[in-house]
Backbone as a ProteinNet text record, in pm:
[ID]
protein_1_A
[PRIMARY]
MITLFWRNFWLYLFVVLTFPPISIFLIFISPLDPKRIIAHWLSRRWMPIVLWIAGVKVKVSGQKNLSPEGVYIFAANHQSQFDIPVIEKALPRSIRIRWLAKKSLFKIPFFGWAMKAAGYIAVDRQNPREGLKSLLAAVETIGEGASVVIFPEGTRSPDGRLQDFKGGGFVLALKSGCPVVPIAVCGTHKILPKGSLVARPGEVYVKILPPIPVDGLSLRDKDLLAQKTRAAIAEALKKGCQ
[TERTIARY]
86.2	0.6	86.2	202.6	283.8	346.3	395.4	455.5	349.8	233.4	124.1	98.4	100.2	89.8	195.8	317.3	429.8	431.9	396.4	387.7	290.1	168.5	72.2	109	183	227.6	326.7	418.9	514.7	447.6	352	281.8	198.6	125	49	146.8	251.3	343	410.3	446.9	506.3	405.2	272.6	169.8	148.9	138.1	116.3	231.1	357.8	464.2	493.5	466.9	512.8	400.2	276.5	162.1	134.8	125.3	109.2	217.4	335.6	442.3	434.2	402.9	387.2	274.6	159.5	45.7	67.9	134.6	168.5	269.8	365.1	452.5	381.3	286.9	212.1	127.9	71.5	-17.5	61.5	182.7	257.2	320.3	348.4	418.1	322.4	201	100.3	86.5	95.6	87.5	203.6	319.6	435.1	444.5	356.5	351.3	210.3	170.8	31	5.1	104.6	87.3	103.6	128	143.9	255.9	360.3	471.8	551.1	564.5	623.5	531	404.3	315.4	317.3	317.7	335.3	458.8	561.5	696.3	697.9	640.3	634.6	531.1	421	335.7	389.4	461.4	515.5	622.5	675.1	782.4	731.6	632.6	579.3	493.8	412.2	315.8	388	494.4	565.1	626.1	666.1	704.7	587.9	479.1	358	344.9	356.3	333.8	444.7	565.6	683.1	661.8	623.5	605.2	489	384.6	270.2	295	407.7	434.2	359.9	321.7	243.5	328.8	334	405.7	313.6	349.9	271.3	328.7	246.5	294.7	204.5	265.3	196.7	216.4	115.2	120.1	39.8	79.9	4.9	52.3	164.2	216.8	242.5	282.2	311.1	188.3	68.6	-47	-55.9	30.3	34.7	151.2	127.4	225.3	283.5	414.6	473.1	431.1	395.2	352.6	199.6	126.1	-23.3	-87.9	-218.3	-310.8	-436.8	-483.3	-582.2	-676.8	-793.3	-886.9	-876.1	-817	-802.3	-923.9	-984.3	-1099.1	-1070.4	-1070.1	-1031.5	-1142.3	-1150	-1232.4	-1176.3	-1265.6	-1220.8	-1263.9	-1161.4	-1172.6	-1126.6	-1036	-966.1	-909.1	-875.1	-797.6	-656	-612	-478.8	-479.8	-594.1	-602.1	-527.7	-529.2	-465.2	-319.2	-241.6	-100.9	-58	-147.7	-116.1	-115.3	-220.8	-232.1	-117.7	-90.7	9.9	144.6	172.1	290.3	295.6	167.9	162.3	171.7	133.8	142.5	282.6	312.5	464.5	462.7	585.2	600.4	599	614.6	604	467.9	369.6	231.5	182	151.3	98.3	-52.2	-90.1	-229.7	-281.9	-415.2	-508.8	-613.5	-683.3	-786.4	-924.2	-1023.4	-1157.7	-1179.7	-1232.7	-1261.3	-1381.5	-1444.1	-1561.6	-1524.9	-1624.2	-1611.3	-1582.9	-1649.8	-1641.1	-1498.7	-1422.4	-1273.7	-1195.9	-1234.7	-1160.5	-1163	-1270.4	-1290.5	-1193.6	-1133.5	-1057.6	-917.7	-888.8	-766.7	-644.6	-555.7	-426.2	-449.1	-530.7	-557.2	-628.6	-740.4	-813.3	-735.9	-650.4	-578.6	-477.8	-416.2	-308.9	-373.6	-494.6	-560.2	-590.6	-630.7	-663.5	-536.6	-427.4	-301.9	-242.6	-271.3	-209.7	-291.1	-402.3	-469.1	-584.4	-613.1	-729.2	-859.6	-951.6	-1079.3	-1188.5	-1252.5	-1371.2	-1500.8	-1562.1	-1691.5	-1800	-1906.8	-2025.3	-2130.3	-2147.9	-2247	-2389.4	-2409.2	-2543.2	-2599.4	-2511.6	-2559.2	-2513.4	-2594.1	-2568.8	-2500.2	-2544.7	-2498.1	-2354.3	-2308.9	-2178.5	-2095.4	-2160.7	-2078.2	-2037.3	-2123.3	-2090.4	-1979.7	-1975.7	-1867.9	-1738.2	-1738.5	-1617.2	-1565.7	-1655.4	-1616.1	-1552.9	-1609.8	-1558.4	-1415	-1395.9	-1271.3	-1163	-1222.8	-1133.2	-1085.6	-1186.5	-1154	-1041.2	-1036.6	-931.9	-797.1	-798.8	-691.2	-623.6	-713.8	-671.7	-607.2	-658.3	-601.5	-467.9	-430	-287.4	-197.8	-240.3	-154.6	-151.7	-247	-261.5	-363.6	-338.2	-446.6	-539.2	-648.8	-743.1	-773.3	-771.8	-810.1	-954	-1039.4	-1168.4	-1210.5	-1290.2	-1336.2	-1487.7	-1532.2	-1665.4	-1773.7	-1727.4	-1822.8	-1870.7	-1802.7	-1831.4	-1792.1	-1772.7	-1732.3	-1660.1	-1590.9	-1528.6	-1624.6	-1597.3	-1673.1	-1665.4	-1773.5	-1780.9	-1721.2	-1734.4	-1685.7	-1585.7	-1532.2	-1426.5	-1484.9	-1618.6	-1673.2	-1707.8	-1692.9	-1713.5	-1857.5	-1885	-2013.6	-2053.6	-2170.8	-2215.3	-2144.9	-2118.2	-2045.3	-2150.1	-2111.8	-2187.7	-2131.7	-2211.5	-2164.8	-2104.6	-2126.6	-2089.2	-1932.2	-1854.2	-1701	-1664.9	-1738.9	-1705.8	-1740.3	-1812.1	-1827.3	-1693.1	-1597.4	-1463.7	-1401.6	-1406.9	-1358.2	-1411.2	-1545.3	-1624.1	-1614.2	-1590.3	-1574.5	-1435.6	-1338.7	-1197.3	-1141.9	-1211.3	-1165.4	-1056.3	-1022.9	-925.5	-970.7	-891.8	-924.9	-937.7	-1032	-1049.3	-955.8	-872.4	-794.9	-849	-902.6	-953	-830.2	-841.3	-744.6	-814.3	-760.9	-818	-717.4	-768.1	-681.8	-738.1	-641.1	-677	-605	-653	-589.5	-590.1	-630.8	-631.8	-732.7	-846	-953.5	-893.8	-802.2	-742.7	-647.4	-580.8	-485.1	-559.6	-661.9	-737.8	-878.8	-967.9	-1106.1	-1175.8	-1284.8	-1365.2	-1412.7	-1396.5	-1436.5	-1328.4	-1217.9	-1096.2	-982.8	-922.1	-804.3	-682	-679.9	-561	-523.9	-409.2	-353.2	-267.3	-292.4	-234.3	-127.2	-8.4	77.8	29.2	71.7	33.1	63.8	26.6	61.6	-62.6	-34.8	-156.2	-115.1	-214	-181.6	-264.8	-193.7	-263.7	-254.5	-359.1	-369.3	-413.4	-318.7	-355	-399.4	-531.7	-588.7	-575.1	-593.5	-581.1	-684.3	-640	-725.9	-858.6	-964.1	-1085.7	-1106.1	-1100.5	-1113.3	-1254.6	-1270.4	-1403	-1437.2	-1360.9	-1384.4	-1529.2	-1609.6	-1737.2	-1845.8	-1806.9	-1907.7	-1952.3	-2081.8	-2131.8	-2167.9	-2214.1	-2240	-2347.9	-2439.9	-2542.5	-2489.2	-2363.8	-2303.9	-2226.4	-2239.4	-2159	-2188.9	-2313.7	-2343.1	-2300.2	-2299.5	-2247.7	-2090.7	-2019.6	-1879.5	-1845.6	-1930.9	-1917.2	-1922.5	-2031.4	-2049.2	-1936	-1889.9	-1773.9	-1652.9	-1628.2	-1510.7	-1526.6	-1646	-1673	-1644.5	-1699.2	-1678.6	-1536	-1444.2	-1301.7	-1242.9	-1282.7	-1228.9	-1283.2	-1412.1	-1462.9	-1399.3	-1364.2	-1282.7	-1149.5	-1082.9	-944	-957	-1054.3	-1073.7	-1092.7	-1159.2	-1186.4	-1049.9	-953.4	-822.4	-722.4	-767.6	-672.1	-585.8	-626.2	-555.8	-406.9	-400.5	-272.4	-279.7
-118.7	2.9	127.3	118.5	235.3	258.2	151.2	168.1	225	183.9	226.6	370.7	418	555.8	642.4	602.6	681.6	678.2	565.1	556.3	659.2	668.8	770.5	906.2	919.8	1068	1116	1029.3	1068.9	1088.6	1012.6	1015.8	1145.3	1181.7	1314	1431.3	1421.6	1523.4	1551.3	1440.8	1460.4	1529.7	1476.5	1538	1686.5	1720.8	1854	1943.9	1908.4	1988.4	2005.1	1902.6	1905.5	1950.7	1917.8	1936.9	2090.9	2169.2	2317	2381.3	2354.4	2415.1	2360.2	2231.8	2171.8	2237.8	2249.9	2306.7	2447	2525.7	2675.2	2666	2588.4	2575.7	2534.2	2443.8	2394.3	2510.7	2591.9	2695.2	2794.5	2824.9	2935	2875.9	2753.2	2700.7	2649.7	2633.1	2576.3	2661.9	2792.6	2861.4	2834.5	2792.6	2762.2	2611.3	2539.4	2392.6	2341.3	2384.5	2348	2209.5	2121.5	1975.2	1907.4	1999.4	1935.3	1836	1847.3	1761.9	1760	1883.7	1903.1	1845.6	1871.8	1814.3	1659.7	1600.9	1452.8	1410.1	1476.7	1431.6	1441.3	1547.5	1558.8	1455.9	1431.6	1335.5	1203.7	1164.6	1023.3	1007.3	1106.3	1100.6	1117.2	1201.9	1231.7	1114.8	1052.2	950.5	829.7	775.6	665.3	685.8	815.9	832.8	818.9	866.2	841.8	694.4	613.2	469.5	414.6	462	405.6	441.5	558.2	602.1	518.3	496.1	424.7	273.7	230.6	85.7	0.3	67.8	-6	-50.7	-180.6	-239.8	-274.2	-230.5	-248.9	-359.9	-451.2	-562.1	-554.9	-530.8	-499.2	-615.7	-652.5	-746.2	-683.3	-717.8	-685.2	-557.4	-503.3	-383.5	-401.7	-523.3	-565.4	-541.1	-526.3	-492.1	-347.6	-270.9	-126.3	-90.2	-2.6	55.8	174.6	186.6	296.7	435.4	449.9	582.8	578.8	488.6	461.9	576.8	593.3	687.8	595.3	601.1	515.6	578.1	518	554.5	423.4	455.2	353.3	362.1	244.5	234.6	134.9	187.6	101.9	94.9	-19.2	-23.8	61.8	109.8	218.6	176.2	142.5	89.1	188.7	277.5	353	475.6	581.1	690.4	656.6	545.1	488.7	433.8	422.5	382.2	471.5	602.1	691.8	677.1	685.9	659.9	525.9	431.9	291.7	293.9	341.8	340	420.1	542.1	623.6	538.4	459.6	381	268.3	209	90.2	113.1	231.4	267	302.1	273.2	314.4	466.7	518	658.1	734.9	652.4	717.6	766.3	711.7	740.9	856.6	973.4	1093.3	1068.6	1089.9	1067.6	1180.2	1193	1295.4	1214.9	1266	1207.3	1282.2	1199.6	1259	1265.8	1375.3	1386.9	1468.2	1443.4	1527.5	1661.2	1748.3	1894.4	1941.2	1889.4	1932.8	1932.7	1836.2	1820.4	1940.9	2005.4	2114.7	2240.9	2240.8	2356.4	2339.1	2233.2	2212.6	2292.5	2373.4	2461	2368.2	2417.2	2352.2	2223.5	2126.8	2002.2	2026.8	2101.8	2128.5	2225.6	2309.2	2399.9	2317.6	2223.6	2135.1	2048.6	1996.6	1915.1	1990.5	2114.8	2198.3	2232.3	2268.9	2303.3	2186.7	2057.4	1940.7	1892.3	1960.8	1917.1	1821.9	1794.3	1704.6	1763	1675.5	1723.9	1706.5	1820	1830.4	1780.4	1685.5	1640.4	1683.8	1749.8	1793.4	1685.9	1612.8	1500.4	1548.3	1663.6	1719.9	1790.6	1835.1	1906.9	1834.8	1758.2	1678.1	1770.6	1891.9	1976.4	2016.2	2045.3	2076.9	1957.2	1839.5	1711.7	1675.3	1714.2	1686.4	1770.2	1903.4	1998.8	1943.3	1882.3	1822.9	1711.1	1629.5	1508.7	1557.8	1669.7	1723.3	1783.4	1839.3	1890.4	1778.4	1663.6	1551.7	1498.4	1506.4	1463.9	1550.5	1674	1762.9	1724.6	1685	1646.1	1520.3	1423.8	1308.5	1349.1	1451	1491.1	1556.1	1587.6	1642.1	1531.7	1407.9	1288.2	1237.4	1282.1	1238.4	1138.2	1028	930.9	981.9	920.6	964.6	840.5	856.9	749.6	784.7	688.3	706.4	594.1	626.2	528.2	513.8	412.1	401.8	376.2	330.1	311.6	442.9	559	684.9	727.8	638.8	657.8	531.2	555.1	440.6	333.6	209.4	100.6	100.4	92.9	95	-32.7	-148.4	-273.5	-344.3	-272.6	-330.1	-414.5	-442.6	-512.7	-429.3	-486.6	-415.5	-362.5	-231.2	-188.1	-174.3	-123.6	-106.2	4.5	-3.9	87.6	193.3	318.4	413.8	436.7	463.2	469.1	596.4	707.7	839.3	851.5	793.4	797.4	731.1	637.7	560.4	638.6	746.2	841.1	895.3	907.2	949.8	860.9	730.5	635.3	635.9	655.1	651.3	774.1	889	1012.9	1033.6	979.8	988.6	881.7	759.8	639.1	566.8	612.7	542.6	413.2	307.3	185.6	200.5	118.8	116.8	9.6	44.2	-43.7	-75.3	-194.9	-220.3	-233.7	-184	-202.2	-258	-371.7	-430.6	-409	-347.9	-314.1	-399.1	-478.8	-562.8	-510.3	-481.7	-478.5	-335.2	-224.2	-95.3	-77.2	-149.4	-135.1	-170.1	-266.3	-290.9	-190.9	-118.5	-19.9	101.8	146.6	268.1	253.5	193.5	182.2	310.1	324.3	450.4	478.4	604.2	652.4	644.5	588	578.8	673.9	719.8	813.4	744.4	619.1	544	445.1	482.8	388.3	271	160.6	43	-20.4	-64.1	-116.9	-238.6	-273.1	-401.6	-414.6	-514.4	-535	-511.1	-446.3	-420.4	-486.5	-549.3	-612.5	-531.5	-505.9	-441.5	-518.4	-549.2	-620.9	-523.9	-504.5	-429.3	-515	-508.2	-605.5	-554.6	-644.6	-607	-495.2	-400.5	-295.3	-346.8	-281.1	-317.1	-216.7	-248.1	-146.6	-99.4	14	73.3	98.1	38.9	51.3	-6.2	62.4	15.3	51	104.1	132	277.4	304.8	435.7	473.8	598.5	647.7	565.7	502.6	415.9	287.7	260.6	137.3	165.7	284	317.1	223.3	184	88.3	-45.5	-83.6	-213.5	-222.1	-104.1	-102.7	-108.9	-37.4	-33.5	-182.8	-245.1	-383.9	-484.7	-459	-540.5	-508.4	-380.4	-348.7	-401	-389.5	-427	-584.5	-655.3	-809.7	-844.2	-772.7	-795.9	-773.3	-661.9	-627.7	-730.7	-763.5	-866.2	-1001.7	-1043.2	-1169.3	-1164.4	-1044.1	-1030.7	-1018.9	-962.5	-946.4	-1091.3	-1171.4	-1306.4	-1383.7	-1357.9	-1418.8	-1326.7	-1239.3	-1170	-1071	-1036.1	-936.7	-995.9	-1130.4	-1193	-1271.7
1.6	2.2	1.5	80.1	77.2	-56.7	-112.7	-250.9	-352	-348.5	-432.3	-401.4	-279.8	-243	-313.5	-299.9	-352.1	-501.7	-557.6	-708.7	-759.5	-700.6	-746.7	-703.5	-602.3	-553.9	-676.4	-705.8	-809.5	-954.4	-971.5	-1102.2	-1108.3	-1007.8	-1000.7	-1004.3	-930.5	-923.4	-1065.3	-1130.5	-1261.5	-1358.7	-1351.3	-1443.3	-1406.2	-1276.2	-1240.7	-1272.8	-1260.6	-1286.6	-1436	-1521.3	-1659.5	-1759.5	-1725.5	-1815	-1846	-1739.1	-1773	-1855.5	-1831.1	-1920.2	-2061.5	-2073.9	-2206.6	-2275	-2202.4	-2259.3	-2317.2	-2229.8	-2265.5	-2392.5	-2401.8	-2509.5	-2638.7	-2633.3	-2741	-2801.1	-2708.9	-2756.3	-2825	-2778.2	-2846	-2970.4	-2971.4	-3105.8	-3204.8	-3176.2	-3268.7	-3395.7	-3396.8	-3525.8	-3630.9	-3559.1	-3642.9	-3663.7	-3624	-3636.7	-3675.5	-3803.9	-3847.1	-3854.1	-3880.6	-3895.2	-3756	-3650	-3510.6	-3505.2	-3582.6	-3573.9	-3435.3	-3382.7	-3257.5	-3140.7	-3156.6	-3053	-3048.5	-3173.8	-3188.7	-3129.1	-3153	-3095.1	-2941.5	-2883.5	-2742.1	-2673	-2740.1	-2681.3	-2686.1	-2790.6	-2798.3	-2694.4	-2635.4	-2539.2	-2397.2	-2383.5	-2244.5	-2197	-2285.2	-2233.2	-2189.5	-2251.1	-2207.7	-2065.1	-2038.9	-1896.3	-1799	-1832.3	-1746.2	-1721.2	-1823.9	-1810.7	-1721.9	-1742.1	-1657.8	-1513	-1489.5	-1337.9	-1284.3	-1354.2	-1302.3	-1296.8	-1355.1	-1350.7	-1442.9	-1551.2	-1661.7	-1775.2	-1793.4	-1904.3	-2026.9	-2146.6	-2253.8	-2351.5	-2385.8	-2468.8	-2598.7	-2716.6	-2839	-2944.9	-3011.7	-3126.4	-3239.5	-3359.7	-3476.3	-3544.3	-3504.3	-3568.3	-3714.9	-3745.4	-3894.8	-3986.1	-3923.7	-4005.9	-4058.4	-4012.3	-4049.6	-4145.4	-4228.7	-4313.1	-4234.4	-4218.5	-4138.7	-4182.5	-4315.7	-4366.8	-4394.9	-4341.9	-4371.5	-4295.4	-4343.3	-4273.7	-4251.3	-4122.3	-4083.2	-3989.8	-3968.7	-3861	-3760.6	-3651.4	-3548.3	-3456.6	-3434.5	-3344.3	-3239.5	-3107.9	-3004.1	-2894.3	-2818.8	-2701.2	-2599.1	-2499.7	-2408.4	-2261.5	-2190.1	-2055.6	-1942.6	-1986.8	-1879.8	-1946	-1854.5	-1901	-1949	-1901.9	-1952.3	-2090.8	-2156.8	-2295.5	-2383	-2362.9	-2440.1	-2451.6	-2327.1	-2329.4	-2386.8	-2349.9	-2392.2	-2547.4	-2610.7	-2752.2	-2815.9	-2762.3	-2812.4	-2809.8	-2706.5	-2703.9	-2807.2	-2824.5	-2908.6	-3056.8	-3102.8	-3241.3	-3285.4	-3409	-3455.8	-3447.2	-3409.2	-3397.4	-3530.8	-3640.3	-3764.9	-3813.5	-3743.8	-3769.9	-3670.9	-3741.8	-3658.6	-3640.2	-3514.5	-3483.6	-3412.6	-3430.8	-3362.6	-3294.2	-3202.4	-3118.1	-3127.9	-3142	-3124.7	-2967.8	-2922.2	-2778.2	-2749.1	-2632.7	-2597.7	-2587.3	-2640	-2636.4	-2501.4	-2400.7	-2261	-2206.5	-2256	-2208.8	-2254.7	-2360.3	-2411.2	-2317.8	-2220	-2133.5	-2010.5	-1986.9	-1858.6	-1893.7	-1789.7	-1799.6	-1823.7	-1905.3	-1945	-2010.1	-1960.2	-2019.3	-2159.6	-2157	-2277.9	-2378.7	-2322.1	-2404.6	-2483.5	-2408	-2480.2	-2581.6	-2557.3	-2658.4	-2777.1	-2764.4	-2886.4	-2956.6	-2885.6	-2954.8	-3018.3	-2961.8	-3025.3	-3153.2	-3173.7	-3290.5	-3260.1	-3133.7	-3109.3	-3149.3	-3181.9	-3247	-3156.9	-3129.5	-3018.8	-3097.3	-3022.7	-3067.7	-2977.5	-3033	-2959.4	-2960.4	-2865.8	-2871.6	-2852.4	-2802.1	-2777.7	-2904.3	-2987.8	-3105.7	-3242.9	-3299.3	-3417.5	-3530.5	-3541.7	-3647.2	-3625.4	-3492.9	-3457.8	-3459.4	-3425.2	-3438.9	-3574.2	-3669.4	-3809.1	-3856.8	-3803.9	-3834.2	-3789	-3655.3	-3611.5	-3693.2	-3742	-3824.5	-3951.1	-4018.3	-4135.8	-4121.1	-3998.3	-3966.6	-3944.7	-3898.9	-3880.1	-4023.6	-4118.1	-4258.2	-4309.8	-4288.2	-4326.7	-4267.4	-4145.4	-4065	-4136.2	-4177	-4255.3	-4378	-4444	-4581.7	-4557.2	-4432.1	-4401.3	-4369	-4372.2	-4352.1	-4201.9	-4123.3	-3994.3	-3969.6	-3890.4	-3869.5	-3750.5	-3729.1	-3631.1	-3543.2	-3407.8	-3312.7	-3265	-3265.7	-3205.5	-3101.6	-3009.7	-2914	-2945.1	-3034.2	-3076.9	-2966.9	-2850.6	-2738.9	-2689	-2714.4	-2670.8	-2532	-2446.9	-2307.5	-2255.6	-2138.1	-2079.3	-2026.2	-2041.2	-1984.4	-1835.3	-1775.2	-1619.7	-1559.6	-1642	-1579.9	-1672.1	-1771.5	-1857.9	-1973.7	-1970.5	-2079.1	-2211.6	-2315.6	-2442.3	-2456.9	-2484	-2502.1	-2645.3	-2666.8	-2809.5	-2873.8	-3003.6	-3089.7	-3145.9	-3144.1	-3220.7	-3364.8	-3457.7	-3594.1	-3634.2	-3554.6	-3610.4	-3641.9	-3561.9	-3586	-3712.4	-3760.1	-3867.2	-4009.1	-3989.2	-4106.2	-4146	-4058.9	-4094.6	-4203.1	-4181	-4265.8	-4407.9	-4398.1	-4530.1	-4600.3	-4533.6	-4606.8	-4654.8	-4579	-4621.9	-4714.5	-4700.6	-4778.7	-4704.9	-4580	-4515.6	-4444.7	-4442	-4371.7	-4223.4	-4174.9	-4024.3	-3962.5	-3864.4	-3790.1	-3650.2	-3625.5	-3496.2	-3393.4	-3282.3	-3175.9	-3045.6	-3002.2	-2879	-2765.8	-2663.6	-2542.6	-2429.8	-2363.8	-2247.6	-2125.9	-2006.6	-1877.1	-1826.9	-1903.8	-1850.4	-1746.1	-1760.9	-1655.8	-1515.3	-1509.8	-1379.4	-1321.8	-1431.6	-1397.2	-1335.8	-1407.4	-1360.6	-1402.3	-1324.4	-1371.4	-1366.7	-1432.2	-1437.3	-1293.9	-1258	-1131.2	-1017.8	-1062.4	-960.5	-989.9	-892.1	-902.5	-874.9	-834.6	-793.2	-895.7	-955.7	-1064	-1003.5	-1055	-1006.3	-1120.5	-1085.1	-1184.6	-1234.8	-1355.1	-1418	-1566.4	-1625.3	-1774.9	-1859.2	-1969.9	-2060.6	-2196.8	-2263.8	-2390.6	-2505.1	-2605.8	-2717.7	-2843.3	-2913.3	-3036.5	-3144	-3242.2	-3357.8	-3472	-3504.1	-3600.8	-3739.2	-3840.6	-3987.3	-4020.9	-4099	-4142.5	-4214.8	-4196.6	-4272.7	-4378.6	-4509	-4614.3	-4628.1	-4678.3	-4689.7	-4839.1	-4926.9	-5064.8	-5104.7	-5182.3	-5218.6	-5112.8	-5002.5	-4898.8	-4902.2	-4861.7	-4850.5	-4716.1	-4688.9	-4562.5	-4486.8	-4573.3	-4524.1	-4460.7	-4483.3	-4430.3	-4300.8	-4236.7	-4128.1	-4002.7	-3987.2	-3880.2	-3900.1	-4027.4	-4070.1	-4041.8	-4069.7	-4044.3	-3891.3	-3817.7	-3679.1	-3619.3	-3675.9	-3621.9	-3658.8	-3779.9	-3821	-3734	-3704.2	-3623.1	-3480.1	-3420	-3287.3	-3275.5	-3378.2	-3379	-3384.4	-3447.7	-3460	-3317.2	-3259.7	-3126.1	-3021.2	-3031.7	-2934.5	-2940.5	-3064	-3067.6	-2999.8	-3032.4	-2975.6	-2809.9	-2760.9	-2619.5	-2557.2	-2623.3	-2575.3	-2563.5	-2644	-2644.9	-2561	-2486.7	-2397	-2483.5	-2597.4	-2682.1	-2722	-2721.6	-2755.1	-2886.1
[MASK]
++++++++++++++++++++++++++++++++++++++++++++++++++++++++++++++++++++++++++++++++++++++++++++++++++++++++++++++++++++++++++++++++++++++++++++++++++++++++++++++++++++++++++++++++++++++++++++++++++++++++++++++++++++++++++++++++++++++++++++++++++

């Protein structure tokens, strides 16, 4: 228990001391970094430190399914706040990624500012028209060579079990023509379940599954694409993401 306390103490201290200056730096540098290359570089180095302090080890399989220079829509199950650093670590560094996130998160001081400066895309779930604008902005991001990560469940699972997928995020794939890559994440629910502030060390397994092409599909097929993606992730979860 004492070790767990100190591990969380150092984790939160690291975040509190480093996140505000990084946020301010990204805000000032963003006009000079339209493709968010610097933000990508910082993120891919800051998040593994968070995992290291928390004692989280990430084991990845399936990276061979990705082209180093490919552009994808990554769709992952969502169990914990740790899903974000885990996926950042699991994906090849050569792939620039942006995230779809709830609009409300962008209102949080420093955290929200950094998300905006890093090119994260706000999604308004309460206003369908604004939500569509967000998706169109994401399509522009894809056109700039950046992949997008979505959590089709819409929120973290309260018990770690896979929830139903919403079809909205899959419009990105159908609009851009980019394949959907299912990502199965196992173990983050035990690290930091929804509603908890205490991170526990442990192993996390990530399975990157083969891309699902969208050739020949229309916007009317978004729910079908969502179901196909969910089925692939569900099968991988049954096998422990190994």
